[in-house]
C-alpha positions as CSV (number, residue, x, y, z in Angstrom):
1,M,85.4,-17.3,14.2
2,S,85.1,-19.9,11.5
3,T,86.9,-22.9,11.1
4,A,88.9,-21.9,8.0
5,T,89.9,-18.6,10.0
6,T,90.9,-20.3,13.3
7,E,93.0,-22.9,10.8
8,L,94.8,-20.0,9.2
9,R,95.7,-19.1,12.4
10,R,97.0,-22.1,13.4
11,F,99.0,-21.8,10.3
12,L,100.4,-18.2,10.8
13,T,101.7,-19.4,14.1
14,I,103.5,-22.5,13.0
15,T,105.0,-20.2,10.0
16,G,106.2,-17.7,12.6
17,H,107.9,-20.5,14.3
18,R,109.5,-22.1,11.6
19,F,110.9,-18.8,10.4
20,K,112.0,-18.2,14.0
21,N,114.0,-21.3,13.9
22,G,115.5,-20.9,10.7
23,Q,113.0,-23.6,9.0
24,S,111.5,-23.3,5.5
25,A,108.1,-21.7,4.7
26,P,105.5,-24.3,5.6
27,E,103.5,-25.4,2.2
28,M,99.7,-24.1,2.0
29,F,97.8,-27.4,0.4
30,S,94.4,-26.4,1.6
31,P,92.3,-24.3,-0.8
32,A,89.8,-23.7,1.6
33,V,91.9,-22.4,4.1
34,D,94.0,-20.3,1.3
35,K,90.5,-18.7,0.3
36,E,90.2,-17.6,3.7
37,W,93.6,-16.2,3.4
38,H,93.2,-14.3,0.3
39,D,89.6,-13.1,1.7
40,L,92.1,-11.2,4.8
41,L,94.9,-10.2,2.7
42,G,95.6,-6.5,3.2
43,T,92.8,-6.1,5.7
44,P,93.7,-4.5,9.2
45,A,92.4,-8.0,10.8
46,Y,95.1,-9.6,8.5
47,E,97.7,-7.4,9.9
48,A,96.5,-7.7,13.5
49,L,96.2,-11.8,12.9
50,C,99.7,-11.8,11.6
51,L,101.2,-9.8,14.7
52,E,99.5,-11.7,17.2
53,S,99.9,-15.4,15.6
54,A,103.6,-15.4,13.9
55,G,105.0,-12.5,15.9
56,Q,105.3,-10.4,12.3
57,P,103.9,-9.5,8.9
58,I,103.4,-12.4,6.8
59,R,103.2,-11.7,3.1
60,H,101.2,-14.5,0.6
61,V,103.8,-15.3,-2.1
62,A,103.3,-17.9,-5.2
63,N,105.2,-21.1,-4.3
64,N,104.3,-24.3,-7.0
65,G,105.2,-27.4,-5.3
66,H,104.3,-30.8,-4.7
67,G,105.5,-33.5,-1.9
68,P,105.6,-34.5,1.9
69,I,104.1,-31.5,4.1
70,A,106.9,-30.9,6.3
71,W,105.1,-29.0,9.0
72,V,102.3,-31.9,10.0
73,T,104.2,-32.9,13.2
74,A,104.3,-29.6,14.2
75,Y,100.8,-28.7,14.2
76,E,99.6,-32.1,15.6
77,E,101.9,-31.8,18.6
78,A,100.2,-28.0,18.9
79,Y,96.5,-29.0,18.0
80,G,95.8,-32.6,17.3
81,P,95.2,-34.4,14.0
82,L,94.6,-31.7,10.7
83,P,90.8,-31.4,10.5
84,E,89.2,-31.9,7.3
85,I,89.3,-28.4,6.0
86,W,92.7,-29.0,5.2
87,F,91.5,-31.5,3.0
88,T,88.5,-29.2,1.4
89,D,88.4,-27.6,-1.7
90,A,87.4,-23.7,-1.8
91,D,83.8,-24.9,-2.8
92,G,83.7,-26.8,0.2
93,N,84.0,-30.7,-1.2
94,V,86.3,-32.5,1.1
95,D,88.6,-35.1,-0.7
96,Q,87.7,-37.9,1.0
97,A,90.3,-40.2,0.2
98,A,93.3,-37.7,0.8
99,V,91.6,-37.7,4.8
100,A,91.5,-41.8,4.6
101,R,95.1,-41.6,3.5
102,Y,96.3,-39.2,6.2
103,R,94.3,-40.7,8.8
104,E,95.9,-44.4,7.9
105,S,99.7,-43.2,7.4
106,G,99.6,-40.1,9.5
107,T,101.4,-38.3,6.7
108,V,99.9,-35.7,4.3
109,V,101.3,-35.7,0.6
110,A,99.9,-32.5,-1.5
111,E,100.0,-30.0,-3.8
112,W,100.4,-26.3,-3.2
113,D,100.7,-22.9,-5.1
114,C,101.4,-20.5,-2.8
115,G,103.0,-20.2,0.5
116,P,104.0,-17.4,3.4
117,A,107.2,-15.3,3.5
118,G,108.4,-12.6,5.8
119,G,106.9,-8.9,5.5
120,D,108.3,-5.7,6.0
121,G,111.2,-6.4,3.6
122,D,112.6,-8.4,6.7
123,L,114.5,-11.2,5.8
124,V,113.5,-14.9,5.7
125,P,115.7,-18.0,6.3
126,D,116.8,-19.4,3.4
127,Q,114.3,-21.7,1.6
128,P,115.2,-24.9,0.5
129,A,114.0,-25.9,-3.2
130,T,110.8,-27.6,-2.7
131,A,109.2,-30.1,-5.4
132,R,108.7,-28.1,-8.1
133,R,105.6,-28.8,-10.4
């Protein structure tokens, strides 16, 4: 399994936990992980990944914003520090300055243009407004 697929699996697991607990959808701020998401969308493998990781179908929706990434602490508690792929663009270039800021501060402030939503028409908890671009 590729690093991007592993990180997508972890992201979907966090998504499932957040939805179950009535929290907002996590922000997808990594172009590299999002590229893997797009590659898998609509496939039987993606459906299985969602059910296994999140316990429900997860849709990919537009959700533009910027600001602190709210789910980093939950990720670190479950898996340790974010790996560099979270700071990597779709072409494989790592934003070393962003990695350094994260390692120094323990927080991530980023932009995103998409995120998860519950699938199958199920209701997802009300999503608080994000900082829109």
